[in-house]
N, C-alpha and C positions, 0 to 999 in steps of 0.2 A: 405501938400498935402497928400491925401489918395490914396493909390494904389488900383488897382482892387482886388489884393490878400487880402488886409486888409478888404475891404468891404465884400468880399465873406466869410472870416473867421467870421466877426462880425455877418453876417446873419446866418451862420451855428450855432454859439453859441446861438443866440437868439432862433433858432428852437429847439436846445437841451434843453434849459431852459424851454421852453414851454412844451415839452414832459415830462420833469421831473415833472412839476407842475400838469399835468393831471394824471400822474401815482401815485403821492403821495397820501396817504390816508388823510382824513380830520383830522384836529388837535384834534377835540373833541373825535374822536374814538381812536386816539393814546393816549391822556391823560387818557381816561377811562381804557384802557388796562394797562397803567403804574400803575394806582392806584390799579387795581386788582392784579397785580404782587406784588405790595408793601405789600398788606395785606397778601398774601400767603408767601412772603419772610420773613415776621416777624416771623411766626411760624417756618419756615425753619431755621432761624438764632438761635432761641431758641433751636431747636433740635440739631443743629450743636454745640452749646455751651455746651449742656448737654452730648454729646458723650464722650469727654475726661474724664469727671467726672465719667461717667458710666464705661468706660474702666479701670480707676484707681481702682474703687471699685471691679470690677471683678478680677483684678490682685491681689489685697490684699486678696480677698476671696480665690483665688487659692493658694496663697503663704502660708496662714495659715494652709492649709491642707497638705503641704509638710512635708517630713521627716525632723527632726531637726538635724540629723547627717549630717554635712556639708561634711566631708571627709570620704569615706568608709574606713573600718578598714584595708583592703588590701593595700590601698595607704598610710596609716599612718605608716605602718611598712616597707615600701619599702625603699631600699637604692640603690643608683646609683652604678653600677659596677665600675665606674671610680672615685669614691669619694676619693680614696687613693691618686689620683694625686693632690688633693688640699692640702694635708698635706705636706708642704715643710719644709726643714730644717730651724730652727730658728723661727718657728711659735710661740714658747713660748715667744720670745722677743717682738713680736707684741701684745701679750695679756697682757703685764704688763706695768706699768708706771715707767719710770726710776726715781730713787731718788738720790739726792746728797749724796755722801759719800759711796754709795753702788755700787759694780760692777754690770754691766748688766748681766753678766754670772757668776754663781758660779764656783769656781775652779773645774775643771774636772780632773779626773785621765787620765792617758795615755790610759787606756782601753776604756773610753768613746769616745775619739777622734778618735779611730781606727774604730769605727762602721760606 
């Protein structure tokens, strides 16, 4: 059984479909526009593909004209004012490989231990 609400909705949707059919452009015109865009899109794709290659070439050209000195001389001689904090007691033990039969630390005099 079909209710009056269902038949009213069915009628309204048929009306909307008919309005859409009248407002839609003919298929031939739509297909011709798509073909025209496709031809223009081909050259656009080629241009977009060439852009990274061109950008890379420009970057390489600019890079070759740069100074070869990577670190300025002022920075090369700079020393941190807190570098002495990295020099801890026993650092010489960490810089050598232990060997069997040899003590890790040479015998120190009493004066060396008092420092």
